[in-house]
C-alpha positions as CSV (number, residue, x, y, z in Angstrom):
1,M,-31.4,-147.6,147.4
2,K,-30.4,-145.3,150.2
3,V,-33.9,-145.7,151.7
4,F,-33.5,-149.5,151.6
5,K,-30.2,-149.4,153.3
6,K,-31.5,-147.1,156.0
7,V,-34.5,-149.5,156.6
8,I,-32.1,-152.5,156.8
9,N,-29.9,-150.6,159.3
10,I,-32.9,-149.8,161.5
11,V,-34.2,-153.4,161.4
12,I,-30.7,-154.7,162.4
13,D,-30.5,-152.1,165.3
14,V,-33.9,-153.2,166.6
15,L,-32.8,-156.9,166.4
16,V,-29.6,-156.1,168.3
17,V,-31.6,-154.4,171.0
18,L,-34.0,-157.4,171.3
19,I,-31.0,-159.8,171.4
20,L,-29.4,-157.8,174.2
21,L,-32.7,-157.8,176.1
22,V,-33.1,-161.5,175.7
23,S,-29.5,-162.0,176.8
24,A,-30.1,-159.9,179.9
25,L,-33.2,-162.0,180.6
26,V,-31.4,-165.2,180.3
27,L,-28.5,-164.1,182.4
28,T,-31.0,-162.7,185.1
29,L,-32.9,-166.1,185.1
30,S,-29.7,-168.1,185.4
31,L,-28.3,-166.0,188.3
32,A,-31.7,-165.9,190.0
33,S,-32.0,-169.7,189.9
34,Q,-28.6,-170.5,191.4
35,D,-29.9,-171.0,194.9
36,T,-32.9,-173.1,194.4
37,G,-32.8,-174.1,190.7
38,S,-35.8,-171.9,189.9
39,P,-35.7,-168.1,189.2
40,N,-37.1,-165.9,191.9
41,L,-37.7,-162.4,190.7
42,L,-39.4,-159.5,192.5
43,G,-41.5,-161.7,194.7
44,Y,-42.4,-164.2,192.0
45,T,-41.0,-167.6,191.1
46,L,-40.8,-169.0,187.5
47,N,-40.8,-172.7,186.8
48,A,-40.5,-174.4,183.4
49,I,-42.4,-177.7,183.5
50,Q,-40.4,-180.6,182.1
51,T,-42.6,-183.6,182.8
52,G,-46.3,-184.5,182.5
53,S,-46.7,-185.3,186.2
54,M,-49.3,-182.6,186.8
55,E,-51.4,-183.1,183.6
56,P,-54.1,-181.9,182.9
57,E,-53.5,-178.9,185.3
58,F,-50.4,-178.0,183.2
59,Y,-48.2,-179.8,180.6
60,D,-44.6,-180.4,179.8
61,G,-43.2,-177.2,178.2
62,D,-45.5,-174.8,180.1
63,L,-44.1,-171.9,182.1
64,L,-45.6,-171.3,185.5
65,I,-45.5,-168.0,187.4
66,G,-46.3,-168.2,191.1
67,K,-45.8,-166.2,194.2
68,S,-42.6,-166.6,196.3
69,T,-43.3,-167.6,199.9
70,D,-41.6,-167.1,203.3
71,I,-39.7,-170.0,205.0
72,D,-42.3,-170.2,207.7
73,G,-45.4,-170.2,205.6
74,T,-48.4,-172.4,206.2
75,Y,-50.1,-174.5,203.5
76,N,-53.2,-176.6,203.1
77,K,-54.1,-179.9,201.5
78,G,-54.9,-179.2,197.8
79,D,-52.5,-176.3,197.4
80,I,-50.1,-176.6,194.4
81,V,-46.7,-175.5,195.6
82,F,-43.1,-175.0,194.2
83,F,-40.5,-176.9,196.4
84,E,-36.9,-177.6,196.3
85,S,-35.7,-181.0,195.0
86,S,-32.7,-182.5,193.3
87,Y,-31.7,-185.0,190.7
88,K,-28.6,-186.9,189.9
89,G,-27.2,-186.2,186.4
90,E,-25.5,-188.6,184.0
91,D,-22.2,-187.3,185.4
92,G,-23.2,-188.5,188.9
93,I,-23.4,-185.0,190.3
94,E,-26.4,-183.9,192.3
95,Y,-28.2,-180.9,190.7
96,K,-30.8,-178.6,192.3
97,M,-34.3,-178.3,190.8
98,V,-37.8,-177.1,191.6
99,K,-40.9,-179.2,191.4
100,C,-44.5,-178.1,191.3
101,H,-46.9,-180.6,192.8
102,R,-50.0,-180.7,194.9
103,I,-50.0,-181.1,198.6
104,V,-52.0,-184.3,199.3
105,K,-51.4,-184.7,203.1
106,T,-50.3,-182.6,206.0
107,K,-49.2,-183.5,209.5
108,D,-47.9,-181.9,212.7
109,D,-44.8,-183.4,214.3
110,N,-44.2,-181.7,217.7
111,G,-45.4,-178.3,216.5
112,I,-43.6,-178.6,213.1
113,K,-46.0,-178.8,210.2
114,T,-44.9,-181.0,207.3
115,Y,-46.4,-181.7,203.9
116,L,-46.6,-184.6,201.4
117,T,-46.9,-183.8,197.7
118,K,-47.9,-185.7,194.6
119,G,-48.2,-185.1,190.9
120,D,-51.8,-185.2,189.8
121,N,-50.8,-187.6,187.0
122,N,-48.5,-189.8,189.2
123,K,-49.6,-193.0,190.7
124,I,-47.6,-192.5,193.9
125,S,-46.7,-189.6,196.1
126,D,-43.2,-187.9,196.4
127,E,-42.5,-189.6,199.8
128,E,-39.8,-191.8,198.5
129,T,-38.1,-189.1,196.4
130,D,-38.6,-185.9,198.4
131,G,-40.1,-187.1,201.7
132,W,-42.3,-184.9,203.8
133,L,-41.6,-181.3,203.2
134,T,-41.0,-178.6,205.8
135,A,-42.1,-175.0,205.1
136,D,-38.5,-173.9,204.4
137,K,-38.3,-176.3,201.4
138,I,-41.4,-174.7,199.8
139,V,-40.2,-171.7,197.7
140,G,-43.6,-170.6,196.2
141,I,-47.2,-171.2,195.5
142,Y,-49.0,-171.7,192.2
143,Q,-52.6,-172.4,193.5
144,T,-54.3,-172.0,196.9
145,N,-57.8,-171.1,198.0
146,D,-57.1,-167.4,197.6
147,Y,-54.3,-167.3,194.9
148,Q,-54.0,-168.5,191.3
149,G,-50.7,-168.2,189.5
150,K,-50.2,-167.7,185.7
151,K,-49.6,-170.4,183.1
152,L,-47.8,-169.5,179.8
153,E,-48.3,-172.5,177.5
154,G,-45.1,-173.5,175.7
155,F,-42.9,-170.7,177.1
156,G,-41.2,-173.1,179.5
157,S,-39.6,-174.9,176.5
158,V,-38.4,-171.6,175.1
159,I,-36.8,-170.6,178.4
160,D,-35.2,-174.1,178.7
161,Y,-33.8,-173.8,175.2
162,L,-32.4,-170.3,175.8
163,Q,-30.7,-171.5,178.9
164,S,-29.1,-174.5,177.2
165,F,-25.7,-174.2,175.6
166,W,-26.8,-174.5,172.0
167,G,-29.9,-172.4,172.5
168,F,-27.8,-169.6,174.0
169,F,-25.3,-170.0,171.1
170,F,-27.8,-169.9,168.2
171,V,-30.1,-167.3,169.6
172,I,-27.7,-165.0,171.3
173,V,-24.0,-165.6,170.5
174,L,-24.3,-166.3,166.7
175,P,-26.5,-163.3,165.9
176,M,-24.1,-161.1,167.9
177,I,-21.1,-162.5,165.9
178,L,-23.0,-161.8,162.6
179,F,-23.9,-158.3,163.8
180,F,-20.3,-157.7,164.7
181,I,-19.2,-158.8,161.2
182,Y,-21.8,-156.7,159.5
183,E,-20.8,-153.6,161.6
184,L,-17.1,-154.3,160.8
185,V,-17.9,-154.5,157.0
186,R,-20.0,-151.3,157.3
187,V,-17.1,-149.5,159.1
188,I,-14.6,-150.6,156.4
189,R,-16.9,-149.5,153.6
190,N,-17.4,-146.1,155.3
191,V,-13.7,-145.7,155.7
192,M,-13.1,-146.7,152.0
193,A,-15.8,-144.3,150.9
194,Y,-14.3,-141.5,153.0
195,T,-10.9,-142.2,151.6
196,K,-12.2,-142.2,148.1
197,E,-14.0,-139.0,148.6
198,K,-10.9,-137.4,150.1
199,A,-8.9,-138.6,147.1
200,I,-11.4,-137.1,144.7
201,V,-11.3,-133.8,146.5
202,A,-7.5,-133.8,146.4
203,A,-7.5,-134.7,142.8
204,K,-9.9,-131.8,142.0
205,E,-7.7,-129.4,144.0
206,A,-4.6,-130.7,142.1
207,A,-6.4,-130.2,138.8
208,E,-7.4,-126.7,139.7
209,N,-3.8,-125.9,140.7
210,A,-2.5,-127.5,137.4
211,E,-4.9,-125.3,135.5
212,L,-3.8,-122.2,137.4
213,S,-0.2,-123.0,136.6
214,E,-0.9,-123.4,132.9
215,A,-2.7,-120.1,133.0
216,Q,0.3,-118.5,134.7
217,K,2.6,-120.1,132.1
218,Q,0.5,-118.7,129.3
219,K,0.5,-115.3,130.9
220,A,4.3,-115.4,131.3
221,I,4.7,-116.3,127.6
222,E,2.4,-113.5,126.5
223,E,4.3,-111.1,128.7
224,Y,7.6,-112.3,127.3
225,L,6.4,-111.9,123.7
226,A,5.1,-108.5,124.4
227,S,8.4,-107.4,125.9
228,Q,10.3,-108.8,123.0
229,K,8.0,-106.9,120.6
230,V,8.7,-103.7,122.6
231,K,12.5,-104.3,122.2
232,E,12.2,-104.8,118.5
233,E,10.2,-101.7,118.0
234,S,12.7,-99.8,120.1
235,S,15.6,-101.1,118.1
236,K,13.9,-100.1,114.8
237,N,13.4,-96.6,116.0
238,E,17.1,-96.3,117.0
239,D,18.2,-97.5,113.5
240,G,16.0,-95.0,111.8
241,S,17.4,-92.1,113.8
242,E,21.0,-93.0,112.9
243,N,20.2,-93.1,109.1
244,Q,18.6,-89.7,109.3
245,G,21.8,-88.3,110.9
């Protein structure tokens, strides 16, 4: 039973460490994506795909890992790039986001190079929604002639869920609450066990003291009876002496 409890405690401790690591990851991704809407960590950009606009290159729910780029980078037709965009939410507020589409056209306007993108699975380009992009709008590359990013199938959906309110609650907050309750119960049980053990020790000491007192009482009684016997014998001796006189 003790071995089983020890195994359970080890498993729970490991789960807590994993939860803390996931919490740190989600927090880091959230903070790193504040500026552009896509996390940028250690020179790499991460993007969770949420549409099928680039199928069959990658699909809704995939997680792409690409290389971050400088604001004055140069790109070519056919490159797949991450670029800043935005969308209007149901509340009417404009939110930042990052798209990952292929460059289909390039042009040079008075020395400034601009790029037009399009999803491989879309019928029209992004000209109406995002216009022609300048280099400072492109935040990373996924595929070029000399670079190929990484694709993690399905992990984008996991990241999106963890960053959502309910995902964070069920995967991070709720397990931490349950762990806190478990630890609280364990502490209470330990305190109760310690108190019980202390009470048992005190009871044993009291019992030993009580036994010692009884022994002392018995010894006192024996000593009293012995003294009384000595007095009686002494008294008999005195009476015998008087009779002889």
